[in-house]
N, C-alpha and C positions, 0 to 999 in steps of 0.2 A: 403544527407541522414541524419540520426540522431539517437537518442536513442528511443527505444520503450519498454514499459513495457509488459511483458508476464505474464499473471496471470489467473489461474483458479479462480473462484469466492472465495474470501477469505475476507469476510466482518467481522469485529469485532465491538463490541459496548459495551458501559457502560452507566452510567446515563446521560452523557453530550456530548459524542463523538460517531461518526460513522467513521470507518477507512476501507479503501481498500488498498491493497498492490499489488505490482508487482515486478517481477524480471526483471531488465533492462539489455538489451543487445544492443550494438552498431550495427546498421545495416548499413553495408558499401556498399550494392548494392541493386538494385531495387527488387530482389527476396527475400530479408530479410532472407537469409539462412546462412549467415556468420556473424561473429562479436564476439568480446570478451564479456564475462559476466562482467557487471559493478557493480552489487549489488542490494540490495532490496531498493524499494522506497515506500513511504506511502503518502496517501492523507487523510487528517483528516477534517471532517465536524462538525460544531456545530449542535448537534442533535436536539435541540429545534427549531432552525431556519429552519432546513431542514424539520422537521415534520409539522411546521406551514405554510410551503410554502412561506416563506419570499422571497421578490424580490432579496435581496442580502443575501448570506450565507457566514459566516466566514469560511475560509478554510486555512489549512496549508499544504504546499507541501514540503515534505522532500526528496530531490533527493538522489540517491544511493551513498553510499560511495564505494570506490574501495576496496572491501573486497575479491573478487575472491573465496570465500568459496563455492559458489553454493548451500548453504543451505537456503531454504526459511524461512523467519521469518513471522509467522502467528499471526495476531491479534486475541485475545480471545473474546468469546461471554460471557460477565459477566452475571451470573445467579442471583446475589444478588446485592444490592445497593452499588456502589462504584464509585468514580470519578477517580480511577486509572485504566488505560487501560493496561492490561497485554498482553504480546506477548510470543509465544513459538517458539522453533526452530524445523522446519520440517526436514524430511529426504528424500533424493532423492534416 
């Protein structure tokens, strides 16, 4: 078995990035109903390459840290021009 991200749709974006996030749990059996929480993970795409339909798109994968806080980190949807991608802390 392995690690699986569990995420409601939580896309964030700014001028040059699109980000998705997941809360990762280790799935130790085929039913995927057990396993410890491992943390938040992020997948970051180059926005201009993605929108242009490039054959190869630069991505960054940031695997979860072992934080065990169980609070989701949500990427923001920037409403004004910025190259900084902000995130907020969600509540469960």
